C-alpha positions as CSV (number, residue, x, y, z in Angstrom):
1,X,0.5,0.3,0.2
2,X,1.9,3.5,-0.6
3,X,1.6,6.0,1.2
4,X,-1.4,8.0,-0.8
5,X,-3.4,5.4,-0.2
6,X,-2.4,4.8,3.3
7,X,-3.6,8.5,4.0
8,X,-6.9,8.0,1.8
9,X,-7.4,4.6,4.5
10,X,-7.1,6.7,7.8
11,X,-9.1,9.6,6.4
12,X,-12.2,7.6,5.1
13,X,-12.1,6.0,8.6
14,X,-11.9,9.2,10.6
15,X,-14.5,10.4,8.2
16,X,-17.3,7.7,9.7
17,X,-16.0,8.3,13.1
18,X,-16.8,11.5,13.5
19,X,-19.8,10.6,11.1
20,X,-20.8,7.9,13.8
21,X,-19.7,11.0,16.9
22,X,-22.4,13.1,14.7
23,X,-25.4,11.0,15.1
24,X,-24.7,10.5,18.9
25,X,-25.5,14.3,19.2
26,X,-28.9,13.4,18.8
27,X,-29.6,10.3,20.2
28,X,-32.4,8.1,19.3
29,X,-32.9,4.4,19.5
30,X,-31.9,4.5,15.0
31,X,-28.8,6.7,15.4
32,X,-27.4,4.3,18.2
33,X,-28.0,0.9,16.0
34,X,-26.8,3.2,13.0
35,X,-23.8,4.7,14.8
36,X,-22.8,0.9,15.8
37,X,-22.8,-0.5,12.9
38,X,-20.8,2.6,11.6
39,X,-18.2,2.1,14.6
40,X,-18.2,-1.6,13.3
41,X,-17.5,-1.2,9.9
42,X,-15.2,1.7,11.2
43,X,-13.0,-0.9,13.3
44,X,-12.4,-3.9,11.0
45,X,-11.4,-0.7,8.7
46,X,-8.2,-0.1,10.9
47,X,-7.7,-3.3,12.2
48,X,-7.1,-4.0,8.3
49,X,-4.7,-1.4,7.8
50,X,-2.9,-0.8,10.8
51,X,-0.6,-2.5,10.9
52,X,0.8,-0.6,7.3
53,X,0.8,2.6,9.4
54,X,3.4,0.8,12.4
55,X,5.2,0.4,9.6
56,X,5.6,3.5,8.3
57,X,6.5,5.2,11.6
58,X,8.4,8.3,9.7
59,X,5.5,8.9,7.2
60,X,4.6,12.6,8.7
61,X,1.1,12.8,6.8
62,X,-0.2,9.0,7.8
63,X,1.0,10.2,11.6
64,X,-1.0,14.0,11.3
65,X,-3.9,11.4,10.2
66,X,-3.4,8.9,12.4
67,X,-3.5,11.9,15.5
68,X,-6.8,13.3,14.0
69,X,-8.3,10.0,14.1
70,X,-7.2,9.5,17.4
71,X,-9.5,12.9,18.5
72,X,-11.7,11.6,16.7
73,X,-12.2,8.2,18.2
74,X,-12.3,10.3,22.1
75,X,-14.9,12.9,20.9
76,X,-16.8,9.5,20.0
77,X,-16.4,8.2,22.9
78,X,-17.0,10.6,24.9
79,X,-20.1,11.1,23.0
80,X,-20.7,7.3,23.5
81,X,-19.7,7.3,27.5
82,X,-22.0,9.8,28.1
83,X,-25.1,8.2,26.5
84,X,-24.4,5.3,28.4
85,X,-24.5,7.4,31.5
86,X,-27.7,8.8,30.5
87,X,-29.2,6.0,30.2
88,X,-28.5,4.1,33.4
89,X,-29.6,7.1,34.9
90,X,-33.0,6.8,33.4
91,X,-33.1,3.0,34.4
92,X,-33.0,4.7,37.6
93,X,-35.4,7.2,37.6
94,X,-37.8,4.6,35.9
95,X,-37.1,2.1,38.5
96,X,-37.8,5.0,41.6
97,X,-40.7,5.9,40.1
98,X,-42.2,2.4,39.5
99,X,-40.6,0.5,42.5
100,X,-39.9,3.6,45.1
101,X,-36.7,2.9,46.8
102,X,-34.8,0.0,48.1
103,X,-34.3,0.2,52.4
104,X,-30.4,1.5,51.0
105,X,-31.9,4.5,49.8
106,X,-31.4,3.5,46.3
107,X,-33.9,3.4,43.5
108,X,-35.8,-0.2,43.4
109,X,-34.2,-1.9,40.7
110,X,-36.3,-1.7,36.8
111,X,-38.5,-5.0,36.4
112,X,-38.8,-5.7,32.9
113,X,-42.1,-7.5,32.5
114,X,-41.8,-10.3,29.9
115,X,-44.1,-9.9,26.2
116,X,-45.3,-12.3,24.1
117,X,-45.7,-11.0,20.6
118,X,-47.8,-13.4,18.4
119,X,-48.9,-12.8,14.7
120,X,-51.2,-14.6,12.7
């Protein structure tokens, strides 16, 4: 793989990570699902060309793009952590609203009922 091709791969992966991060700015179940698919694909791409990047430690362009990718991954990681914390906190609120509090003052665990859906 040429240096130019490697830089293009890194840029493409960064753009995917940036797009996934953009989806997390307005999270919805659909956005989170799409984000997951995009990040899985970006991870596979990274795994494919990462050994080549390691061999090109002296390539300034590839290194600069790798640092841009790293910042994008860090930003997206923070957004994912925020979404996870929001979800966890919401489950605590729902547990407190539906089950009150435990003897230790913690919100009651949220109990999910079992459902069966049959269509004919």
